[in-house]
C-alpha positions as protocol buffer text, in pm:
chain_id: "A"
residue {
  index: 1
  type: MET
  ca { x: 0 y: 0 z: 0 }
}
residue {
  index: 2
  type: ILE
  ca { x: 299 y: 226 z: 57 }
}
residue {
  index: 3
  type: GLU
  ca { x: 439 y: 148 z: -289 }
}
residue {
  index: 4
  type: LYS
  ca { x: 104 y: 235 z: -448 }
}
residue {
  index: 5
  type: GLU
  ca { x: 87 y: 556 z: -242 }
}
residue {
  index: 6
  type: TYR
  ca { x: -236 y: 460 z: -68 }
}
residue {
  index: 7
  type: VAL
  ca { x: -53 y: 548 z: 254 }
}
residue {
  index: 8
  type: GLU
  ca { x: 286 y: 702 z: 333 }
}
residue {
  index: 9
  type: VAL
  ca { x: 517 y: 690 z: 633 }
}
residue {
  index: 10
  type: ILE
  ca { x: 594 y: 1015 z: 815 }
}
residue {
  index: 11
  type: LYS
  ca { x: 969 y: 1076 z: 803 }
}
residue {
  index: 12
  type: ASN
  ca { x: 1156 y: 971 z: 1120 }
}
residue {
  index: 13
  type: SER
  ca { x: 837 y: 816 z: 1253 }
}
residue {
  index: 14
  type: ASP
  ca { x: 640 y: 494 z: 1243 }
}
residue {
  index: 15
  type: GLU
  ca { x: 316 y: 683 z: 1182 }
}
residue {
  index: 16
  type: LEU
  ca { x: 117 y: 640 z: 863 }
}
residue {
  index: 17
  type: ILE
  ca { x: -88 y: 902 z: 684 }
}
residue {
  index: 18
  type: VAL
  ca { x: -303 y: 892 z: 372 }
}
residue {
  index: 19
  type: GLY
  ca { x: -95 y: 907 z: 51 }
}
residue {
  index: 20
  type: LEU
  ca { x: -166 y: 1084 z: -278 }
}
residue {
  index: 21
  type: GLU
  ca { x: -349 y: 788 z: -431 }
}
residue {
  index: 22
  type: GLY
  ca { x: -528 y: 732 z: -102 }
}
residue {
  index: 23
  type: GLU
  ca { x: -656 y: 1088 z: -110 }
}
residue {
  index: 24
  type: ARG
  ca { x: -802 y: 1030 z: -454 }
}
residue {
  index: 25
  type: ILE
  ca { x: -981 y: 718 z: -332 }
}
residue {
  index: 26
  type: LEU
  ca { x: -1114 y: 892 z: -21 }
}
residue {
  index: 27
  type: ARG
  ca { x: -1269 y: 1164 z: -236 }
}
residue {
  index: 28
  type: SER
  ca { x: -1470 y: 903 z: -428 }
}
residue {
  index: 29
  type: LYS
  ca { x: -1842 y: 895 z: -343 }
}
residue {
  index: 30
  type: ASP
  ca { x: -1833 y: 513 z: -346 }
}
residue {
  index: 31
  type: PHE
  ca { x: -1566 y: 478 z: -78 }
}
residue {
  index: 32
  type: TYR
  ca { x: -1791 y: 542 z: 221 }
}
residue {
  index: 33
  type: SER
  ca { x: -2098 y: 355 z: 99 }
}
residue {
  index: 34
  type: VAL
  ca { x: -2184 y: 50 z: 304 }
}
residue {
  index: 35
  type: PHE
  ca { x: -2223 y: -188 z: 12 }
}
residue {
  index: 36
  type: MET
  ca { x: -2025 y: -253 z: -303 }
}
residue {
  index: 37
  type: THR
  ca { x: -2148 y: -82 z: -618 }
}
residue {
  index: 38
  type: SER
  ca { x: -2311 y: -344 z: -835 }
}
residue {
  index: 39
  type: ASP
  ca { x: -2067 y: -486 z: -1090 }
}
residue {
  index: 40
  type: GLU
  ca { x: -2226 y: -561 z: -1426 }
}
residue {
  index: 41
  type: TYR
  ca { x: -2161 y: -706 z: -1770 }
}
residue {
  index: 42
  type: GLU
  ca { x: -2261 y: -522 z: -2085 }
}
residue {
  index: 43
  type: VAL
  ca { x: -2467 y: -759 z: -2298 }
}
residue {
  index: 44
  type: MET
  ca { x: -2394 y: -728 z: -2669 }
}
residue {
  index: 45
  type: ASP
  ca { x: -2574 y: -860 z: -2976 }
}
residue {
  index: 46
  type: GLY
  ca { x: -2292 y: -811 z: -3224 }
}
residue {
  index: 47
  type: ALA
  ca { x: -2198 y: -444 z: -3195 }
}
residue {
  index: 48
  type: LYS
  ca { x: -2532 y: -348 z: -3042 }
}
residue {
  index: 49
  type: LYS
  ca { x: -2566 y: -311 z: -2666 }
}
residue {
  index: 50
  type: ILE
  ca { x: -2895 y: -465 z: -2554 }
}
residue {
  index: 51
  type: GLY
  ca { x: -2868 y: -443 z: -2177 }
}
residue {
  index: 52
  type: ARG
  ca { x: -2673 y: -520 z: -1863 }
}
residue {
  index: 53
  type: LEU
  ca { x: -2643 y: -828 z: -1645 }
}
residue {
  index: 54
  type: ASP
  ca { x: -2536 y: -833 z: -1281 }
}
residue {
  index: 55
  type: LYS
  ca { x: -2211 y: -1023 z: -1230 }
}
residue {
  index: 56
  type: ALA
  ca { x: -2368 y: -1190 z: -927 }
}
residue {
  index: 57
  type: PHE
  ca { x: -2546 y: -1425 z: -1167 }
}
residue {
  index: 58
  type: ILE
  ca { x: -2360 y: -1744 z: -1250 }
}
residue {
  index: 59
  type: ILE
  ca { x: -2344 y: -1758 z: -1630 }
}
residue {
  index: 60
  type: ASN
  ca { x: -2157 y: -1979 z: -1873 }
}
residue {
  index: 61
  type: ILE
  ca { x: -2117 y: -1999 z: -2249 }
}
residue {
  index: 62
  type: GLY
  ca { x: -2415 y: -2190 z: -2388 }
}
residue {
  index: 63
  type: ASP
  ca { x: -2659 y: -2066 z: -2124 }
}
residue {
  index: 64
  type: ASN
  ca { x: -2983 y: -1893 z: -2222 }
}
residue {
  index: 65
  type: ILE
  ca { x: -3093 y: -1570 z: -2055 }
}
residue {
  index: 66
  type: ILE
  ca { x: -3400 y: -1349 z: -2085 }
}
residue {
  index: 67
  type: LEU
  ca { x: -3331 y: -982 z: -2153 }
}
residue {
  index: 68
  type: GLY
  ca { x: -3566 y: -720 z: -2289 }
}
residue {
  index: 69
  type: GLY
  ca { x: -3842 y: -980 z: -2307 }
}
residue {
  index: 70
  type: ARG
  ca { x: -3641 y: -1200 z: -2548 }
}
residue {
  index: 71
  type: LEU
  ca { x: -3452 y: -1525 z: -2510 }
}
residue {
  index: 72
  type: TRP
  ca { x: -3078 y: -1498 z: -2582 }
}
residue {
  index: 73
  type: GLY
  ca { x: -2802 y: -1758 z: -2600 }
}
residue {
  index: 74
  type: ILE
  ca { x: -2460 y: -1671 z: -2456 }
}
residue {
  index: 75
  type: LYS
  ca { x: -2189 y: -1720 z: -2721 }
}
residue {
  index: 76
  type: ASP
  ca { x: -1889 y: -1565 z: -2548 }
}
residue {
  index: 77
  type: ILE
  ca { x: -1790 y: -1392 z: -2223 }
}
residue {
  index: 78
  type: ASP
  ca { x: -1509 y: -1135 z: -2209 }
}
residue {
  index: 79
  type: PHE
  ca { x: -1432 y: -1113 z: -1839 }
}
residue {
  index: 80
  type: ASP
  ca { x: -1155 y: -855 z: -1886 }
}
residue {
  index: 81
  type: ARG
  ca { x: -1385 y: -610 z: -2066 }
}
residue {
  index: 82
  type: SER
  ca { x: -1699 y: -713 z: -1874 }
}
residue {
  index: 83
  type: LYS
  ca { x: -1891 y: -798 z: -2191 }
}
residue {
  index: 84
  type: VAL
  ca { x: -2127 y: -1086 z: -2269 }
}
residue {
  index: 85
  type: TYR
  ca { x: -2192 y: -1162 z: -2636 }
}
residue {
  index: 86
  type: VAL
  ca { x: -2527 y: -1317 z: -2725 }
}
residue {
  index: 87
  type: THR
  ca { x: -2742 y: -1414 z: -3021 }
}
residue {
  index: 88
  type: LYS
  ca { x: -3113 y: -1490 z: -3035 }
}
residue {
  index: 89
  type: ALA
  ca { x: -3160 y: -1833 z: -2884 }
}
residue {
  index: 90
  type: VAL
  ca { x: -3280 y: -2115 z: -3104 }
}
residue {
  index: 91
  type: SER
  ca { x: -3255 y: -2398 z: -2852 }
}
residue {
  index: 92
  type: GLY
  ca { x: -3522 y: -2493 z: -2600 }
}
residue {
  index: 93
  type: LYS
  ca { x: -3277 y: -2479 z: -2311 }
}
residue {
  index: 94
  type: LYS
  ca { x: -3426 y: -2319 z: -2000 }
}
residue {
  index: 95
  type: PRO
  ca { x: -3303 y: -1968 z: -1926 }
}
residue {
  index: 96
  type: THR
  ca { x: -3065 y: -1922 z: -1636 }
}
residue {
  index: 97
  type: TYR
  ca { x: -3194 y: -1720 z: -1344 }
}
residue {
  index: 98
  type: THR
  ca { x: -3016 y: -1869 z: -1043 }
}
residue {
  index: 99
  type: GLY
  ca { x: -2688 y: -1764 z: -883 }
}
residue {
  index: 100
  type: SER
  ca { x: -2747 y: -1493 z: -627 }
}
residue {
  index: 101
  type: PRO
  ca { x: -2461 y: -1314 z: -448 }
}
residue {
  index: 102
  type: GLY
  ca { x: -2558 y: -1479 z: -120 }
}
residue {
  index: 103
  type: GLY
  ca { x: -2438 y: -1829 z: -34 }
}
residue {
  index: 104
  type: ILE
  ca { x: -2631 y: -2101 z: 146 }
}
residue {
  index: 105
  type: HIS
  ca { x: -2536 y: -2290 z: 463 }
}
residue {
  index: 106
  type: LYS
  ca { x: -2480 y: -2664 z: 433 }
}
residue {
  index: 107
  type: LYS
  ca { x: -2787 y: -2733 z: 649 }
}
residue {
  index: 108
  type: ILE
  ca { x: -3003 y: -2574 z: 377 }
}
residue {
  index: 109
  type: GLY
  ca { x: -2860 y: -2811 z: 117 }
}
residue {
  index: 110
  type: GLU
  ca { x: -2905 y: -3108 z: 347 }
}
residue {
  index: 111
  type: LYS
  ca { x: -3268 y: -3016 z: 410 }
}
residue {
  index: 112
  type: MET
  ca { x: -3332 y: -2983 z: 36 }
}
residue {
  index: 113
  type: MET
  ca { x: -3200 y: -3336 z: -19 }
}
residue {
  index: 114
  type: GLU
  ca { x: -3407 y: -3468 z: 271 }
}
residue {
  index: 115
  type: ILE
  ca { x: -3724 y: -3324 z: 115 }
}
residue {
  index: 116
  type: LEU
  ca { x: -3643 y: -3461 z: -230 }
}
residue {
  index: 117
  type: CYS
  ca { x: -3592 y: -3813 z: -92 }
}
residue {
  index: 118
  type: SER
  ca { x: -3913 y: -3820 z: 111 }
}
residue {
  index: 119
  type: LYS
  ca { x: -4283 y: -3842 z: 32 }
}
residue {
  index: 120
  type: LYS
  ca { x: -4377 y: -3577 z: 285 }
}
residue {
  index: 121
  type: GLU
  ca { x: -4652 y: -3337 z: 182 }
}
residue {
  index: 122
  type: PHE
  ca { x: -4667 y: -2973 z: 290 }
}
residue {
  index: 123
  type: HIS
  ca { x: -5002 y: -2816 z: 379 }
}
residue {
  index: 124
  type: TYR
  ca { x: -4882 y: -2463 z: 299 }
}
residue {
  index: 125
  type: ILE
  ca { x: -4810 y: -2517 z: -74 }
}
residue {
  index: 126
  type: ASN
  ca { x: -5072 y: -2540 z: -347 }
}
residue {
  index: 127
  type: ASP
  ca { x: -5147 y: -2834 z: -576 }
}
residue {
  index: 128
  type: VAL
  ca { x: -4929 y: -2704 z: -860 }
}
residue {
  index: 129
  type: ALA
  ca { x: -4628 y: -2664 z: -631 }
}
residue {
  index: 130
  type: MET
  ca { x: -4683 y: -3010 z: -482 }
}
residue {
  index: 131
  type: ALA
  ca { x: -4706 y: -3165 z: -828 }
}
residue {
  index: 132
  type: THR
  ca { x: -4383 y: -2992 z: -930 }
}
residue {
  index: 133
  type: LEU
  ca { x: -4206 y: -3117 z: -617 }
}
residue {
  index: 134
  type: ASN
  ca { x: -4325 y: -3474 z: -675 }
}
residue {
  index: 135
  type: ASP
  ca { x: -4206 y: -3456 z: -1035 }
}
residue {
  index: 136
  type: VAL
  ca { x: -3856 y: -3355 z: -920 }
}
residue {
  index: 137
  type: ARG
  ca { x: -3861 y: -3628 z: -654 }
}
residue {
  index: 138
  type: ARG
  ca { x: -3939 y: -3902 z: -905 }
}
residue {
  index: 139
  type: LYS
  ca { x: -3583 y: -3976 z: -1021 }
}
residue {
  index: 140
  type: TYR
  ca { x: -3462 y: -3996 z: -660 }
}
residue {
  index: 141
  type: LEU
  ca { x: -3734 y: -4239 z: -556 }
}
residue {
  index: 142
  type: TRP
  ca { x: -3707 y: -4453 z: -870 }
}
residue {
  index: 143
  type: ASN
  ca { x: -3331 y: -4494 z: -824 }
}
residue {
  index: 144
  type: GLY
  ca { x: -3349 y: -4572 z: -452 }
}
residue {
  index: 145
  type: ILE
  ca { x: -3170 y: -4253 z: -353 }
}
residue {
  index: 146
  type: THR
  ca { x: -3183 y: -4158 z: 14 }
}
residue {
  index: 147
  type: ALA
  ca { x: -3067 y: -3850 z: 205 }
}
residue {
  index: 148
  type: ASP
  ca { x: -2741 y: -4036 z: 278 }
}
residue {
  index: 149
  type: HIS
  ca { x: -2656 y: -4042 z: -95 }
}
residue {
  index: 150
  type: ARG
  ca { x: -2529 y: -3775 z: -330 }
}
residue {
  index: 151
  type: CYS
  ca { x: -2574 y: -3826 z: -704 }
}
residue {
  index: 152
  type: ILE
  ca { x: -2403 y: -3748 z: -1030 }
}
residue {
  index: 153
  type: TRP
  ca { x: -2674 y: -3764 z: -1296 }
}
residue {
  index: 154
  type: VAL
  ca { x: -2512 y: -3861 z: -1627 }
}
residue {
  index: 155
  type: ASP
  ca { x: -2668 y: -3762 z: -1959 }
}
residue {
  index: 156
  type: LYS
  ca { x: -2444 y: -3855 z: -2254 }
}
residue {
  index: 157
  type: ASN
  ca { x: -2110 y: -3677 z: -2196 }
}
residue {
  index: 158
  type: GLU
  ca { x: -2225 y: -3447 z: -1917 }
}
residue {
  index: 159
  type: GLY
  ca { x: -2280 y: -3510 z: -1550 }
}
residue {
  index: 160
  type: ILE
  ca { x: -2473 y: -3297 z: -1303 }
}
residue {
  index: 161
  type: PHE
  ca { x: -2339 y: -3338 z: -950 }
}
residue {
  index: 162
  type: ASP
  ca { x: -2617 y: -3255 z: -703 }
}
residue {
  index: 163
  type: THR
  ca { x: -2400 y: -3165 z: -403 }
}
residue {
  index: 164
  type: TYR
  ca { x: -2676 y: -3038 z: -172 }
}
residue {
  index: 165
  type: THR
  ca { x: -2435 y: -2880 z: 72 }
}
residue {
  index: 166
  type: GLY
  ca { x: -2313 y: -2529 z: 153 }
}
residue {
  index: 167
  type: THR
  ca { x: -2185 y: -2285 z: -108 }
}
residue {
  index: 168
  type: THR
  ca { x: -1828 y: -2273 z: 28 }
}
residue {
  index: 169
  type: ILE
  ca { x: -1800 y: -2652 z: 32 }
}
residue {
  index: 170
  type: THR
  ca { x: -1936 y: -2668 z: -323 }
}
residue {
  index: 171
  type: LYS
  ca { x: -1674 y: -2421 z: -447 }
}
residue {
  index: 172
  type: THR
  ca { x: -1399 y: -2615 z: -273 }
}
residue {
  index: 173
  type: LEU
  ca { x: -1520 y: -2938 z: -436 }
}
residue {
  index: 174
  type: VAL
  ca { x: -1504 y: -2775 z: -780 }
}
residue {
  index: 175
  type: TRP
  ca { x: -1139 y: -2675 z: -729 }
}
residue {
  index: 176
  type: MET
  ca { x: -1055 y: -3021 z: -595 }
}
residue {
  index: 177
  type: LEU
  ca { x: -1213 y: -3181 z: -903 }
}
residue {
  index: 178
  type: ARG
  ca { x: -1010 y: -2954 z: -1131 }
}
residue {
  index: 179
  type: TYR
  ca { x: -694 y: -3056 z: -945 }
}
residue {
  index: 180
  type: PHE
  ca { x: -759 y: -3412 z: -1068 }
}
residue {
  index: 181
  type: GLY
  ca { x: -816 y: -3293 z: -1424 }
}
residue {
  index: 182
  type: VAL
  ca { x: -1196 y: -3284 z: -1420 }
}
residue {
  index: 183
  type: ASP
  ca { x: -1368 y: -3015 z: -1628 }
}
residue {
  index: 184
  type: ALA
  ca { x: -1600 y: -2884 z: -1355 }
}
residue {
  index: 185
  type: LYS
  ca { x: -1791 y: -2563 z: -1295 }
}
residue {
  index: 186
  type: ILE
  ca { x: -2069 y: -2444 z: -1068 }
}
residue {
  index: 187
  type: ARG
  ca { x: -2398 y: -2465 z: -1254 }
}
residue {
  index: 188
  type: ASP
  ca { x: -2626 y: -2257 z: -1033 }
}
residue {
  index: 189
  type: GLY
  ca { x: -2685 y: -2100 z: -695 }
}
residue {
  index: 190
  type: VAL
  ca { x: -2811 y: -2418 z: -526 }
}
residue {
  index: 191
  type: GLY
  ca { x: -2480 y: -2601 z: -552 }
}
residue {
  index: 192
  type: ARG
  ca { x: -2507 y: -2816 z: -863 }
}
residue {
  index: 193
  type: ILE
  ca { x: -2179 y: -2883 z: -1046 }
}
residue {
  index: 194
  type: THR
  ca { x: -2153 y: -2951 z: -1419 }
}
residue {
  index: 195
  type: ILE
  ca { x: -1892 y: -3215 z: -1506 }
}
residue {
  index: 196
  type: LEU
  ca { x: -1790 y: -3285 z: -1864 }
}
residue {
  index: 197
  type: ASN
  ca { x: -1698 y: -3646 z: -1948 }
}
residue {
  index: 198
  type: PRO
  ca { x: -1777 y: -3783 z: -1601 }
}
residue {
  index: 199
  type: ASP
  ca { x: -1633 y: -4132 z: -1661 }
}
residue {
  index: 200
  type: GLY
  ca { x: -1447 y: -4248 z: -1353 }
}
residue {
  index: 201
  type: ILE
  ca { x: -1589 y: -3971 z: -1135 }
}
residue {
  index: 202
  type: LEU
  ca { x: -1654 y: -4202 z: -838 }
}
residue {
  index: 203
  type: SER
  ca { x: -1289 y: -4307 z: -819 }
}
residue {
  index: 204
  type: ILE
  ca { x: -1184 y: -3940 z: -838 }
}
residue {
  index: 205
  type: LEU
  ca { x: -1415 y: -3854 z: -549 }
}
residue {
  index: 206
  type: GLN
  ca { x: -1245 y: -4131 z: -350 }
}
residue {
  index: 207
  type: LYS
  ca { x: -903 y: -3983 z: -431 }
}
residue {
  index: 208
  type: MET
  ca { x: -1026 y: -3641 z: -323 }
}
residue {
  index: 209
  type: GLN
  ca { x: -1130 y: -3788 z: 11 }
}
residue {
  index: 210
  type: GLU
  ca { x: -793 y: -3957 z: 67 }
}
residue {
  index: 211
  type: LYS
  ca { x: -563 y: -3670 z: -32 }
}
residue {
  index: 212
  type: GLU
  ca { x: -401 y: -3445 z: 229 }
}
residue {
  index: 213
  type: TRP
  ca { x: -506 y: -3103 z: 100 }
}
residue {
  index: 214
  type: THR
  ca { x: -362 y: -2756 z: 144 }
}
residue {
  index: 215
  type: ALA
  ca { x: -507 y: -2430 z: 16 }
}
residue {
  index: 216
  type: GLU
  ca { x: -204 y: -2395 z: -211 }
}
residue {
  index: 217
  type: ASP
  ca { x: -314 y: -2713 z: -394 }
}
residue {
  index: 218
  type: LEU
  ca { x: -637 y: -2539 z: -499 }
}
residue {
  index: 219
  type: LEU
  ca { x: -530 y: -2184 z: -585 }
}
residue {
  index: 220
  type: PRO
  ca { x: -404 y: -2265 z: -939 }
}
residue {
  index: 221
  type: TYR
  ca { x: -751 y: -2395 z: -1024 }
}
residue {
  index: 222
  type: VAL
  ca { x: -946 y: -2089 z: -913 }
}
residue {
  index: 223
  type: GLU
  ca { x: -1060 y: -1888 z: -1214 }
}
residue {
  index: 224
  type: GLU
  ca { x: -1026 y: -1511 z: -1194 }
}
residue {
  index: 225
  type: LYS
  ca { x: -1402 y: -1459 z: -1176 }
}
residue {
  index: 226
  type: GLU
  ca { x: -1420 y: -1704 z: -882 }
}
residue {
  index: 227
  type: PHE
  ca { x: -1178 y: -1518 z: -655 }
}
residue {
  index: 228
  type: PHE
  ca { x: -1329 y: -1357 z: -349 }
}
residue {
  index: 229
  type: ASN
  ca { x: -1411 y: -996 z: -415 }
}
residue {
  index: 230
  type: SER
  ca { x: -1477 y: -723 z: -165 }
}
residue {
  index: 231
  type: LYS
  ca { x: -1523 y: -349 z: -177 }
}
residue {
  index: 232
  type: TYR
  ca { x: -1159 y: -277 z: -94 }
}
residue {
  index: 233
  type: ALA
  ca { x: -987 y: -585 z: -242 }
}
residue {
  index: 234
  type: ALA
  ca { x: -839 y: -378 z: -526 }
}
residue {
  index: 235
  type: PHE
  ca { x: -644 y: -167 z: -277 }
}
residue {
  index: 236
  type: ILE
  ca { x: -460 y: -443 z: -92 }
}
residue {
  index: 237
  type: ASP
  ca { x: -154 y: -652 z: -175 }
}
residue {
  index: 238
  type: GLU
  ca { x: -214 y: -965 z: -383 }
}
residue {
  index: 239
  type: SER
  ca { x: -89 y: -1192 z: -103 }
}
residue {
  index: 240
  type: LEU
  ca { x: -349 y: -1043 z: 132 }
}
residue {
  index: 241
  type: HIS
  ca { x: -615 y: -1085 z: -134 }
}
residue {
  index: 242
  type: VAL
  ca { x: -525 y: -1455 z: -157 }
}
residue {
  index: 243
  type: LYS
  ca { x: -550 y: -1488 z: 223 }
}
residue {
  index: 244
  type: MET
  ca { x: -893 y: -1325 z: 210 }
}
residue {
  index: 245
  type: HIS
  ca { x: -1000 y: -1571 z: -58 }
}
residue {
  index: 246
  type: VAL
  ca { x: -879 y: -1872 z: 138 }
}
residue {
  index: 247
  type: GLY
  ca { x: -1045 y: -1746 z: 456 }
}
residue {
  index: 248
  type: LYS
  ca { x: -1379 y: -1670 z: 289 }
}
residue {
  index: 249
  type: GLU
  ca { x: -1417 y: -1919 z: 4 }
}
residue {
  index: 250
  type: VAL
  ca { x: -1215 y: -2232 z: 85 }
}
residue {
  index: 251
  type: ASP
  ca { x: -1332 y: -2500 z: 329 }
}
residue {
  index: 252
  type: ILE
  ca { x: -1103 y: -2801 z: 296 }
}
residue {
  index: 253
  type: GLU
  ca { x: -1210 y: -2955 z: 626 }
}
residue {
  index: 254
  type: GLY
  ca { x: -1576 y: -2917 z: 533 }
}
residue {
  index: 255
  type: ALA
  ca { x: -1525 y: -3061 z: 184 }
}
residue {
  index: 256
  type: VAL
  ca { x: -1333 y: -3367 z: 307 }
}
residue {
  index: 257
  type: GLY
  ca { x: -1592 y: -3421 z: 581 }
}
residue {
  index: 258
  type: TYR
  ca { x: -1863 y: -3406 z: 314 }
}
residue {
  index: 259
  type: LEU
  ca { x: -1680 y: -3666 z: 101 }
}
residue {
  index: 260
  type: GLN
  ca { x: -1650 y: -3894 z: 405 }
}
residue {
  index: 261
  type: LYS
  ca { x: -2012 y: -3852 z: 513 }
}
residue {
  index: 262
  type: TYR
  ca { x: -2204 y: -3950 z: 199 }
}
residue {
  index: 263
  type: GLU
  ca { x: -2224 y: -4241 z: -41 }
}
residue {
  index: 264
  type: PHE
  ca { x: -2190 y: -4123 z: -400 }
}
residue {
  index: 265
  type: LYS
  ca { x: -2378 y: -4270 z: -694 }
}
residue {
  index: 266
  type: SER
  ca { x: -2341 y: -4216 z: -1067 }
}
residue {
  index: 267
  type: VAL
  ca { x: -2680 y: -4261 z: -1232 }
}
residue {
  index: 268
  type: ASP
  ca { x: -2714 y: -4287 z: -1610 }
}
residue {
  index: 269
  type: LEU
  ca { x: -3024 y: -4102 z: -1733 }
}
residue {
  index: 270
  type: ILE
  ca { x: -2995 y: -4254 z: -2085 }
}
residue {
  index: 271
  type: LEU
  ca { x: -3135 y: -4607 z: -2084 }
}
């Protein structure tokens, strides 16, 4: 911070004062606001700007989004320039809405799985909601899945790993999978992970459970957009930023405990 002139040391003293660059930052209207200013992508159809999309949403190339009342397919994402390039969607793929900035605790994920694996009815939801829930439950009940299982649903060359745990554990699992060469990414805000070519995934999960992990093992597999971001992260040293990321986003103990707790099943959806 001294090198970047955010602060400077008073000569012949150990006292710090605000530096020239620090003064510029302090004069900014955003510095004293409680929350971060929303960070957004510009959404482009060719050279035409058609809207903006909050970066809090988890998006990937190939996803569909609704913008301006139309369905668009994401063709490319330029993270450096904060631009998303789209064309009018022609596939029937559902649009992506999930992926809020807030994470979920592991107990929420566990409760979701418990509900999906039960036949319990809820008096406070209507018939349409109950029918929708029972429809989602069907593949769990048909395949003998219980709340003590976690599944990777395989459809051709893609697997969907329903983690049903906390957000931080899910992120840690993604980086562990990448360590073992798996093409993995978070699919949505409820902790599902997309895995390309999931052959042998059960043996990899076993290796993940057995390995002695350190945070340094995972850092090379964290994409830039996945690093922890805070209001003042841009003003601190990179090593401190890494420590913030590890402290906020990495839970090795929780991830290994998760791998030890559940039985994992790979279920082929193509019969």
